[in-house]
N, C-alpha and C positions, 0 to 999 in steps of 0.2 A: 374069423369066427371062432377060432380055436382061443386065441388072447382075450375075446370078449368072453368066452365061456368061463376062461379060468377066472378073470376078473370079478364075474357074476359069482361065483362059486367061494371066492374070497371074501367078497361082500356078505354072503348068506353066512357063511361060519362066524364071521365078526359080528355079524347080528344076533346070530343063535347063542354065541359066547357070552355078548352083553345080557341079553335076554336071562338066559340061565343064572348067569350070576347075580343078576338084579335080584330075581326071583328068590333065590337062594338066601340073598343078605336080608329081604325083606322077611320072608319066613323066619326067619331066626329072630330079627330084630321085635316081630310081633309078640313070637312065642317068650321070648324076655322079657317083654312088657306085661303079657298075663301073668308071668310067673312072677314079678315084682309087686303086680297087683294083689295076687294072693297072699303075699307077704308083708301087705300094709297093715297098722295096727287098725283094728276095729272094724274096718271095712273087708279086709283081706278074706276072712273066712266066710263071707257071703259072694265070693267070686267061684262059680264051680270050673271043675276041672274039663267038662265039656266043652268049654270055649276054645280049646286046643284043635278040636275036630270040627268046629262051627265055621264053615268054609265062607257063608255070607259074612257073618260078623268079622271075621279075619282079613277078608277083602276090604271092610269098612276101615279095620284098623291099618290095615296096608295103606290105603288112601291118605288117613290121618298121619300116620308115620311119616310118610313121603313130605307131606306138607309140613309137618313140624321140622322134618330133616333141612328142608330148604329154607325156612324161616330162621331154624338155628343157625345155619351157616353162613345167612346174611347177617344176622345177628353180630357172629363171631369175626366176620369180614370188617363190619363197621367198627366193632370195639378196636380190634387190632389197627385199623385206618387212623382211630381217635386217638389212640395211646401210642403209635410209633410213629405217627406222619404228622398228624393235624397239630397236637399239644407241643411236641417238641420243635414243631417248625415254627409255631405262634410264639413260641418261647425263645427261641433264636432270633426270631422278627422284633421282638420285644427289646431285646437286648443289642441288636446289631442295627436294626432300623428302627427306631422308635417314632412313633406317629405314623406311620405307614398302617393302614387299614388289611391290604390285601398279605396272602400269605408271602415269604420270600422263596421265590422258585428254585433257588440253589439249593436253600435248605430242605425243601421237599425232595428234590431230584436225588441229592446225597444219601439221604434216608432211605429211599425207596431201593436207590442202589445198592447201599450198603447191607439192608436186611433183607430184601426180596432177590435184587438180581443175583447178588454173590452168595451171601450164607443160605438163604431160603432155599436157592437152587442146588447147592451142592452137599447139603446135609438132609433134603428129604428127597429119598428114590423111592419111585414107584416100583422099579422094577425088583428091589431088593427088600421092598416091604413084607412084613410078615404078619398073617390074618388067618383066621380059620377059615374064611370062604376060599381064599387062595388054596389052602390045602384042600379042600374037597373038589373043588373044581380039577386043580391040577393031578393030584396025587391019586384021589379015589375015582374022580370022575373020567381021568385021563384027558381033558380037554387038551388042545393045542397050545403049548405054554407062549409060544411066540405070539399066536395070536391075541390070548389073553394080557401079555403084558403090555403090547402096543395098544390095543383098547384101553387097558385101565390107563395107559399116559395119555391117549387122547382124551379120554374122560376126564382126568386130571387137570390138564389144559384147559378143558371147556368150562369146566367148574369154577376154576380160579378166573376165567375171565369175566364170567356169567355174576361172580356173587364179589368179586371187585369192584365192576364198573360201577354198580349203583353207590357202592361204600365211598369211592375215590370221586364219583360225580356230585355226590352229596357233601362230603367233606371238604374236598378242594375247589371243586367247580363253583356251588353256590356260597358256601360258608367261607372258603380260603380266597375266593374271587379270583380264579385262576381260569383260563380259557378250556373249554371242554375237548378239542381234537387233542393237543398234547397228551391227555390223559389216555386216549386212545392209542397212542404213540408208545407210551410208558406199558401199557398191557401188551403190545406186541412184542416189546423188548424183552417184557416177564417171560412170555412163551417161549422167545428163540433161548433165553438163558437157561429155562427149565431143560429144554432137550439137550443143551451142552453139557448142564450136570446132570440129567440121566444117563449120557453117554461117558461122562468122565468115571461116574460111580461104577458104571456095568464094567468099563475098563479094569479098574483099581480091583475090582472084585475077581474077575476071571483071570488076571494076571497074578495079583498079589495077594488074594484071598482077603481083601482088605474092605471093609463095610463103614463107611465114614459115618453113618447114621447110628450104629451100633458101637461105636469107639467112643465112650463118655467124655474122654480127656480131648479128643480132637474137636468134636461138635460144641463142647463148652466153651474152650478157648476161641473157636469160630464166633460163636453168638456173643460172647463177653467182648471181644474184639470188635462187633460191628458197631456199636454206639461211640465208643472214642474213636474209631475210626469216621465216622459220619460226623463227629464233632470238631474234628482237625480239619476236614476236607471243608466244611461248612466256615470255618472260621477262615482259612486260607482262601477261599474263593469269594469272602462276603462282599468285594469289590469288584467282582467280575458279573454282571448282571446276564451276561450271554449264558451262564451255565445252565438255565431253564430251557431256554431258548434251543441250543444246540443239543442238549441232553434229551430233548422232546421232539426234536425235528424228525420230520418222515424219514429225510436221508438217513440219520442215525438209525432209526427203526429197521430201515431196508439194510444197511450195512449189517446189523445184528442179525436178521433173518439170512442175510448169506453166510456170516459166518456160523450159523448153525445148520446150514446144509449138509457139510461133512459131518456133523454130530448124528444128524438124522438119518444119512446114508449108513453110518455105523450101525445105528440102532435097527434099521430096516434090513441089513444083510448079516447080523449077528448070529450065528450058527448055534449058540449053545445055551439057548434061553432054557430048555427043559433041564439042562445041568445047573444052571444057577438056581432055578425055580424050587427043586426036589433038594437041593443041596441048604438051601435056606428055611423052607418049610419042612421039616418032618413030623411024624406020628408023635414022638416024643416031646417035641418040642410044643406042637400046639395041642394036641388031645390031651396029653399027660398034664398041661399046666407047667412043664419046665421051663418054655419061654420066659412066662412072668417073672419066674424066680431067677433066671439067668440075666434078665433085663434088670432086675432091680438090684443084681449085684452089682451090674455095670452101672448103675445109675446110684451105686452105694447103700444097697439095703441089704444084700447079702454079703457073708463075710467071705474074703478070700483068706485061707489059714496060711497060706504061705506069706502074706503081709504080714504076720504078726511079728514083730522083734521077741528077743527073748526078754528085753525089758518089760514090755506090755505083758509077757504071761507070766511075769512074778506078781504075786499077790503080796508080798510082804509089806508094802508101803501102805497098803490098805487094812493092815490087822488091827490099828486101831477102832476102825468101824464095825459095826454089828447089823443083822439084818438086812432090810431093803437098802438101807445107807451102802453097806458093802456089795450087794447083788448090781446096784445101780453103778457104783464107782467101778467096778470090773468090765461093765459093760461098757460105758463110756471111753475107759482107758485103752480098751481091746479095738474100739470101732472108731476111735479118734481119725483114723487115716480115711473113713468113708466121708467124711464132712470137711477134710482141711482142704481139698481143691477147691469147692464151692465157696468155702470163706477166706481163702486165700484171693478168689478172684472178686469176691466183692470188695475186699481190702483193697486190691490192687485197681480197681476201676473207680472207688471212690476218692485214694488217694491221688490219683493221676488226673482225674477230673479237677478235684481241688487245688492241686499244684499248677495245673494248665490254666484255670480260671484267675489264680491270685499274680500269674504270670502276665496273663492278658490285659489285665488292669491299668497298671502303669504304661504298659506299651502302646497300646491302642484306645482305652477308654480315659485317659486321664481327666479329659476336660469334661466327661460327662457325670451326672449325678446317677448311679446306678443303685439299683435297690431290690432285694430278695424279700420285700414283706408280702408278695403275692404269690409266693411258691409253696406254702404250707399244704394248701389242697393237693397240689402236686405229689408233695411228700409222702403224702398219706397213702397214694397207689405204690409209690416207690418202696415205702416199708413193707405194705403187704406183700409185694414180689421180693423182697430180701428176706421175707420170713422163713426159717428151716423146719416150722414146725412138721408139716406134712412127710416132708424126708425123713426125720427124725423118728417120727411116729410109725411110718413103713418099716424102718430098720428095726426098731424096738420090737414089732410083731414078729418079723421073722428070725430074728436072732435071739429073742427071749421069752416075749410072752407066748408064742406058739406052744412051747413045752410047757410051761409054767401053768397056763390057763386049764390044763387038764386036772387039775388039782383045786378042790374046793375053797381052802383057806385063802389061795390066792386071789378068789373073786367075792371074798367078804369086803363089807362096806370100809372097815377100818384099813384093811391093807390096801385097797385100791384109793383110798383119801392119802396114806401115807407115800405110796408109789407117784401119784399126781403131784405132791407137793415136792418130791427130791426131783422129779425130773423136771418140772417146770421151771425151778432153780437153775438146773443144769442148762437147760434150753434157753432161759433169759440171757445166761451169762454169756452163750454163743453167740446170740444175735446183738448182744449190748454193745460188743466191740465195735461193730461196724455202724451201730447206730450214733455211739458215740464219736468216733472218727469223721461221720457226715456233720456232726455239732460243730467239730473243730475246724472242718473245711469251710464252714458258713461263719465262725467267727474270724477266720482267716482271710477270707474274703470281704468282710466289713473292715477289717483293720485295713488291708492293702488298698482298697476303695476311698479311705480318708473319712469313713463314716464313725470313727470313735466316738465322737459324741453321740450317736444314735444307737451304740451296742445296748443300751440296757432295753431300747426296743425290741430287741431279737430275744430276750431273756423268755417271753411266753413258746416261741417257736421251738428254742433250744430244751424246754422242758417238755414239752409234748412229742418230739421224736423219739426218747426213750420210751415215754408212757405209750406211745402207739407201738412200738417194739413188743412191749410188755403184753400189751391186748393183744394182739394177732397169735403171738405165740400160746399164749392162754385159751385163745378162741380153738386154734387146730387141736390143741391137747385135749381141749374138752370133746371136742367132737370123735377124737379116736375113742375115747372111754364110753362116751354114750352110744356111739352107732357102730363100732368096732368093724370097718368096711372089708376088711382083707379077708382073703380065703386061704384055707390050709393051704390048697395045692398052688398057689399063686394067682395075683389078680385080685380084682377089688369090686364087689358087688354090696351097695347099698343105696337105695333112693335117698332116703333122708340126709345121709352124709353129702350126696351129689348135690342136693338141694340147698344144704346149709352152707356148704362151700362155694355154691354159686353166688349166694347172697350176699355174702362178705365179699366177695369179688366185686359184685354190682355196687355194692354200699361204698365201696373203696374208689370205684369208678367215679359214682355220683360226686363223691367228695371233689372232682377236677372241677365241678361247676360251682362249689362253693364260692361264696364271695362275702368274707366276714373277716373282723377285726382278729389279730392272731390270739389275742387275751381271752375274747369269747370262745373262740376255737379250744383253746387250751385248757379252759376252765369246763368245756362240754367233755373233753377226750379224759382230764380227771376225773370227773364225775361217772363217767361209762366205765372206766378201768377200776374204780373204787368199788361200783357197785357189783361190778361183774365177777369179781372175787368171790365175796362170798356165795353170790349166785352160782358158780362154777362148782365150788365145793357142794353144795346142798344139792344140785343134780347128781353130780357123782356119787354122793351117797346115798341118794333114793334111787337112780336109774341104773348105775353101771352094773351094781350085782347082778342084775337079771339080763344088761345088754350086751358086757364085756364078755364076750364068749365067743368059742371057736365056732366057724362056720365052713 
């Protein structure tokens, strides 16, 4: 009876913690939604502040926000499965197994293993996650840290299973013509590896004070190495059809569960959840907004003064420049280390994949006619992901504009246009080198595959790639000047910015479905870029003087 009463008490505490956490989260979400409604142009002034205390309307908003959250998470998982599993596996199938309609199971398994079972499990830690809801519950309301962390892990595993299942079933089972039950085995393996990743992250933080998810260099290298690792494994196992069968067999799922049992035991018996929670989530970090600044410093937006070299602090090499040219030259010279890591990762990934593709052609595809004519839509999405605009704009705000926006002359139309032109030139140059390296990889692949006579047919593609790079950089910089989404204390807040960013993401994703000749696609991209240049200048001159401000 005593054991039963203790178990009932534990379940009651767990249930109450989940309910309170959910209520706080939804109440904050509804208040943020009302706040954003009040700041919309035209209609914002008609939204009364009395909505904050209207419990009936807030209950309706809570239900709507819950539905929107579920639908949004389902869409995100669907996009994720399509972008990182379905289309890469389809491309691998077209290259390795031409003529087959079903997705190659080995490609699906290795992609899922590298991105989800390994990289995703060890980079994303629920216990070490930092958010305001966690601070309120654990530090202010003194909720049981162990109960909170365990229930958050359980909820995350449940959400991953619930949201991944329809995406994997629709993308892999229906479209990819793969059986359903092996997909269930993949989800069981995912849950097991997530437990192992949680335990490993918690042990590293407890013993070494090391958080993988908050160490920019480590998790970037992990994520950057996932795609080449998956490509190598797919190529090595191209003639082994049993990879999918063995990898998704129920016995494999059972083995993964057995391997996760020590991790589960460690998580259940870990005695220092309160110390870990309160050392990662503090008042200074969450409430005062310092977390956002620190995280942006780790992701390359805040400046580490110790990283300045003596040469970068000397301005004599820019003495021939004047005005905003001098200002921006100093900024990019002193902040170049922030972008160098990502730039090198992009160059290494493009270069290594190009070399691997060129080496594989004479060894394994000597007698096959290979063509890259159909990859242009996929390159649109890749070039969007390669764009550095958002990262650079964030760095520009927190390390330069946050101080100068306090002066009226800096917000005048002529000054904004001059700054826009200078920064666009530097941003385009930064992203142009990876784009040109990608063009060089395509040319090298065509030459290695013996299609020299068809090289002229790839000219539209080679022209489109740098044009797209310019367009995406210009679009991100325009959004920064029109909406200025960043807050002085750290963080980001702009509904218009989020909508426009989501729009360009969806447009790049929809391009994956485009089936048209490269020459017409190039003409369309060229026309769009040429028209967008004067439009962006006009919008900045008209809108930026009153929109580009501190928040």
